[in-house]
C-alpha positions in Angstrom: -9.5 116.3 -98.0 -7.1 118.2 -96.2 -8.3 122.2 -96.4 -4.7 123.6 -96.5 -3.4 121.9 -99.1 -3.3 124.6 -102.6 -2.0 121.7 -104.7 -0.1 118.9 -105.5 2.1 117.8 -108.3 2.5 114.4 -109.0 6.0 113.9 -111.0 5.8 110.2 -112.4 9.6 108.8 -113.5 10.7 105.5 -113.4 12.3 105.0 -111.0 14.4 102.0 -109.6 11.4 101.6 -106.8 8.4 102.7 -109.2 7.6 105.3 -106.4 6.0 108.6 -107.0 7.3 112.4 -106.3 4.8 114.2 -104.5 6.1 118.1 -104.7 3.7 120.6 -103.5 3.3 123.4 -106.1 1.2 126.3 -107.0 -2.6 126.3 -107.2 -2.5 126.9 -111.1 -3.2 123.7 -113.6 -0.4 123.4 -115.8 1.1 121.0 -118.3 5.2 121.0 -118.3 7.5 119.0 -119.9 10.5 118.3 -118.0 13.8 116.4 -118.4 15.2 114.6 -115.6 17.8 112.1 -115.4 17.9 112.1 -119.5 14.3 111.0 -119.7 11.3 112.8 -120.5 8.2 112.8 -118.0 5.4 114.6 -117.9 4.2 117.1 -115.1 0.3 117.6 -113.9 -1.0 119.6 -111.6 -4.2 119.0 -109.6 -5.7 121.7 -107.7 -7.5 121.4 -104.3 -9.6 123.3 -102.3 -8.1 126.9 -101.3 -8.7 128.9 -98.4 -8.1 131.6 -100.3 -12.1 132.0 -101.7 -11.5 135.9 -102.5 -8.4 135.5 -104.6 -10.7 132.7 -106.6 -13.7 135.2 -107.2 -11.3 137.4 -108.4 -9.7 135.6 -110.8 -12.5 134.5 -112.2 -14.1 138.0 -112.9 -10.3 139.2 -114.8 -10.3 135.8 -116.5 -11.8 137.5 -120.0 -10.5 141.1 -119.2 -7.1 142.3 -120.6 -5.0 144.2 -117.7 -4.0 148.0 -118.3 -0.6 148.8 -119.1 1.6 149.8 -116.4 2.8 153.1 -116.4 6.4 154.3 -117.0 8.7 154.1 -114.3 9.7 157.2 -112.6 13.1 158.5 -113.6 15.5 158.0 -110.2 13.0 154.4 -110.4 15.3 153.6 -113.7 18.8 154.9 -112.2 18.0 152.7 -108.8 17.3 149.5 -111.0 20.2 150.8 -113.6 22.5 150.6 -110.5 21.9 146.1 -110.2 23.5 146.0 -106.5 25.5 147.7 -104.2 29.1 147.9 -105.0 30.5 149.2 -101.9 29.7 148.0 -98.2 30.1 149.6 -95.5 30.6 147.7 -91.9 30.1 148.5 -88.4 33.2 150.2 -87.3 32.6 152.3 -90.1 33.8 154.4 -92.9 37.9 155.0 -93.5 40.1 156.9 -96.3 40.3 153.5 -98.3 36.3 154.0 -98.5 36.3 156.7 -99.8 38.7 156.2 -102.3 37.0 153.2 -103.2 34.0 155.3 -103.8 35.5 157.9 -105.7 37.1 155.5 -108.1 33.3 153.5 -108.4 31.7 156.7 -109.4 34.6 157.5 -111.9 33.2 154.3 -113.6 29.8 153.9 -113.3 28.0 157.5 -113.1 26.0 155.8 -110.2 26.6 153.8 -107.2 25.1 151.9 -104.6 26.0 151.6 -101.3 25.3 149.6 -98.6 26.0 150.6 -95.0 25.8 149.3 -91.7 24.4 152.4 -89.9 25.4 151.4 -86.2 28.2 154.2 -86.0 26.6 157.0 -88.0 23.1 156.6 -86.7 21.6 157.4 -89.9 21.9 156.8 -93.2 21.8 160.4 -94.6 24.8 161.1 -91.7 26.6 158.2 -93.6 26.3 159.8 -96.9 28.1 163.2 -95.5 30.9 161.0 -94.4 31.5 159.0 -97.2 30.5 162.1 -99.8 33.6 163.9 -97.9 36.4 161.1 -97.6 35.6 160.7 -101.2 36.3 164.4 -101.8 38.9 164.5 -99.8 40.8 161.0 -102.2 40.2 163.4 -105.0 36.4 162.9 -106.2 34.5 166.1 -107.5 33.0 168.3 -105.0 29.1 168.3 -105.1 28.6 164.5 -104.8 25.3 164.2 -105.2 22.7 162.1 -102.9 20.5 160.5 -105.7 18.0 157.7 -103.3 18.4 155.6 -100.4 15.9 153.1 -99.0 16.6 152.1 -95.2 14.8 148.9 -95.5 17.7 148.1 -97.8 20.3 150.5 -95.6 21.6 151.3 -99.2 22.1 154.7 -100.0 22.9 155.7 -104.0 25.9 158.4 -104.9 25.6 160.2 -108.0 28.5 162.4 -109.9 28.1 165.9 -109.7 25.0 166.9 -112.5 23.6 163.0 -112.1 20.4 164.3 -111.0 19.8 167.2 -113.3 20.2 163.8 -116.2 17.9 161.7 -114.3 15.1 164.5 -114.5 15.8 165.0 -118.0 15.4 161.6 -118.8 19.2 161.1 -120.3 20.3 158.9 -117.7 20.3 155.6 -117.4 21.4 155.5 -120.8 19.3 153.2 -123.2 19.8 149.4 -123.6 22.3 148.8 -126.6 
């Protein structure tokens, strides 16, 4: 048996050639009902040896234990997750007046806006924030657009209307779900 194999799922479907389909799967054992081509079949997982002996030992120890509840998310993280995806993107050529106007409109509609920025022209996300905030204010946005948070890995900055950070810290933003 190959020690690198973690598990294999055997799907048994009545095919034209009566063949078996083999698909790799996670290292757990499960039975799931699947409907494929309007026929009900059973999916069976068979675990084999694992390279991760420490994972197996940990799973044996935690089997009877209940995981403690997760701590509540910090307010800034809630706001970051509230704005699902970047609504504005700035390319390598930099921001224009049109980008500033779009940011102004988006902030009026959404309170917080994620902006994905190619920092090739500006150098850093903070420099890009300053340029975009200035362009938005020139386009008619209220003065004092706030920097809420940025993530360098995602090259994304979250902008907020004036007073948004105070609302986030007080727990008034994002609003509760309906």
